[in-house]
N, C-alpha and C positions, 0 to 999 in steps of 0.2 A: 392091545391093538388100539392105535390112535386114529382118530378120524380128522381128516384135514378140514380146517375151517373154511366155510364158503367164502369165495372172494367178495370183497367189499363192492357194493354196487357203484357203478360209475356215476359221477355227479351228473345230474340232469341239466341239460342245457336248453335254454329257451331260444328257439330259432329267431324269434322276432326281436329279441333284446339286443341292442347294439353293444359291441365290445370294442376294447382297445381304445384307439384315439377318438373314434366317433363317440363312444360313450363318455370319454373324458371331456370332450368338447361340450356335449350336451349337459353334462353334470356341472361343469365349471361355469357355464353361462346359462344356467337354468332360469335365473331371474330375468335375463333378457329374453329368453324363450317364452316365459310366461307373459311378459309385457307385450311381445309381438303377437302371441296368440290372442290375448285380450283385445288388442287393437284391431286385429283382423276380424274377430268375431263381432265386436261392437260396430265397426264400419260396415261389415256385411249386413248386420241387422238393420242398420239405418238405410242401406241401399234397398234391401228387400221391402222395407216399409214404404220408401219412396216409390217403388215399383207397384206395390199393392195398395193397402188401405190408406196410406198417406196421401194419395192423389185423388181420393173420392170427392172431397169438398171442392178442391180446385177444379176438377173436371165438371162438377155440377154447375159451378159459376160460369165456366167456359161455355157449357152447353146452353146456358140461359142468356148470358150477356155477350158472348163472343170474346174477341181478343181483349178489348178494353172493358174492364170490369169497373163499374162505378163504386165510389165510396158509399157505405162502409164495408162493402163486400170485398174483402182483401185476402181470402184464403188462397186465391190463385197466385197473388204476388208473394205471399209468405212461403208458399210451396216452391216458387221459383228461387227465392233467396236460399232456402234450405237445400235445394237441389245441388247448389255449388259447394256446399260445405265438405262433402267427401273428397272433392278435388283438393281442397286445402289440406285436409287430413293426410291424403296420400302424398302430397308434396312435402309435408312435415316429416312423414316417415322416411321418404327418400333422403331428406336432409340429415336425419338422425343416423342413417346406416353407416356412412363413413366415419362419423364421430365414434360410434360403437366399435367399428373395425380398427380404427387407429388407436383409440385409447384403451379399450378393454380386450378386444380379441387378440391384438398383436402387441401393442406398446406395453401394456402392464406385465405380460409374461416375459418379455425381453428385459424389462427393467427389474423384475423380481428374480430373474434367473431360472424360473420354472421352465422356460422354453429350452435353455441350454441343458437342463437336467433331462428333459424328455429326449433330446437329441442323443444323449449318451446311454440312455437306459432302454427306451421302448421303440424309438424310431429315429431315422435320420432327419436332418433339416428339411429336405425336399418333401418327404412324406408328411412331416409335421405341418408344413405350410399348405400342402395340397388338401389335407383333411380340414385344416382351419378355414380354408376358403370354400371347400365343397359343401360342408354341412350347412353353413348359413346360406349359401347360394341356393341350395335345394329348398330350404324353408322360405326364403325371400321370394323365390320364383313362384312357389305354390301360393303364398299369401297374396302377393300383388297380382298374380294371374287371376285368382278368384275374384278379387275386388274389381279388376278391370272388366272381367266378364259380367259381373253384376251391374256395374255402372253402365256398360253398353246396353244391357237388358232394359234398365230403367230409362235410359236415353231413347232407345228405340220405341218404347211404349208411350212416353209422355213428353217428348221434345216439343210438341206443339203447345204445351202449357207454359213454357219458359218465355221470359221477356226477351223480345228481339233486341239486337244491338251487339256491342262488342263482348259483353259478358259471356255468351256461350263459347267464345273462343278459348276460355280457360279450361274447358272440358276436352280440348283437342288432344292433349297428351294423356289424359286420365282414362280415355276409352280406347286406347290403342296399345300395341305391343311396346311402344317406346317407354311406357311406364315400367315394365319389367326390365328393360334394357338399362334404364337409368339407375334402377336399384342395384343391379349387378355392377355398373360402373362405380357407384358409390362404395361398394364393398371392395373392389380392386383398388380404388383410389385411397381408401383408408388403410388398406394393407401396405401399400407403398409408403405412405407417410409414417405409419407405425414402425416399419422396418428401418426406415431411414433415420428417424429421430430416436427410437428406442427408449423413449421416456413418455409416461402417460400424459401428464398435463401439457407439455409442449405439443405432443402429437394431437391432442384434442383441440388445442387452439388453432393449429395450422389447418387441420381438417375443416374446422368451422369457417375459417377465412377463405379457404379454397372452394368449399362447396356452396357457400351462401350465394355468390353470383349465379351459379348454375341453377339453383333452385328458384331464386328470385326472378331471374330474367329468362327463364326457360321458354316462356311463351313468345319471346321476342326474337328467338333464334331464326325463325323462318318468316320472312316478310309475307309469304303467301297467306298466313293466318289472318292478316288484316285486310287483304284485298280479295281473296277468292275462296277462303275455306268454306264460307257459307254462301250458297247460291240462293238468291231471292226468288220466291214464287209470288206472282201477283196476288193481291188481296182477294180473299175468298169470302163472299157474303155469308154471314152467320146471323141468326136471329138476335136482334139487339145491337148489331154493329158488324164489324169486320175483324178479321185476324190475319196476320202475316205469318207465313211459315218459312223457316230457314232450314235448309238441308245441307249436309256436307257436300262440298263441291266435288267434281269428278277427280280433282287432283289430290283428294284427301289421302287415299291409300298409297299412291306413289311417293308423296312427301313423307308419310308416316313410315313406310317401309325403308325408304332411303335413310331417314334419320336413325331408325332402329339399327340398320346395318352399320352405319358410321359409329354409333355408340358402342355396339358390340365389338367392332374392330378396335376401337380405342381401349375397351375393357380388356381384350385379349393382349394388347400391347402392354397395358399396365400390369397384368398378371405376369407377363414375361419379365418385365422390369423388377417386379417383386421377387421373383425367383433368382434373378441376377444379383440383386442386393443381398438376398439371403445367402447366396453362395459366397459372396465376398465377405460378409460378416462372419459366417461359419469358418471360413478359412483363416481368419485372423483371431478367432476366439480361443 
């Protein structure tokens, strides 16, 4: 009499582990994922410091001297200068997104033939591109959304410590939803360039040339920034002097939301163009 062997246990699956194309995208671009995570964590730490203990010395000088702090007490001015650095870091990240999308995310795989291999083995061209865009879009939205929220938190708590003038206008985009929208625009733009060029180095160069004016002159796109973004409140007497407070004007949110809607609409158009280019390339492959 023979006894049937017990069936082999089914392989255990981890529900939270990504599979298929999602896992391949994360694994293939893990270096970029680590760099993005480190950037978000470091910038978030700086923003939390600016919101918390980093403002203590500046606030003490402000409470004692008012808006104009005499030399050599310069903690307030040093704090104001440092407060604008996350805005520059966020702008740099937005500039780097299309370079990554054009050169590494799309261009390199088309040039090496790995994209065409994926089309024939695991997924069709449309699904391949959809995952290629969706995975980084989720990560970019989460990261930039977090930084935008922390920046607005620090701004709301300590905007009175900043030096009055045109410099605060640089924060206009960094503390609103336009920041997230421009990141997604860069991703879509890089994808279009990578699909059209299909070579890593030329796609990288073209993406840099196209994106640089957008990043460099972004604050000039809306003339309202220079005329009415900040509403002046009369000088308020403070022990040792006076200080001026600048607050966002009433048109801040209409302008911000209008810009965000326009950028998202352009992003959607670029995504449609990317899928159209992919369809044409796949048909002739």
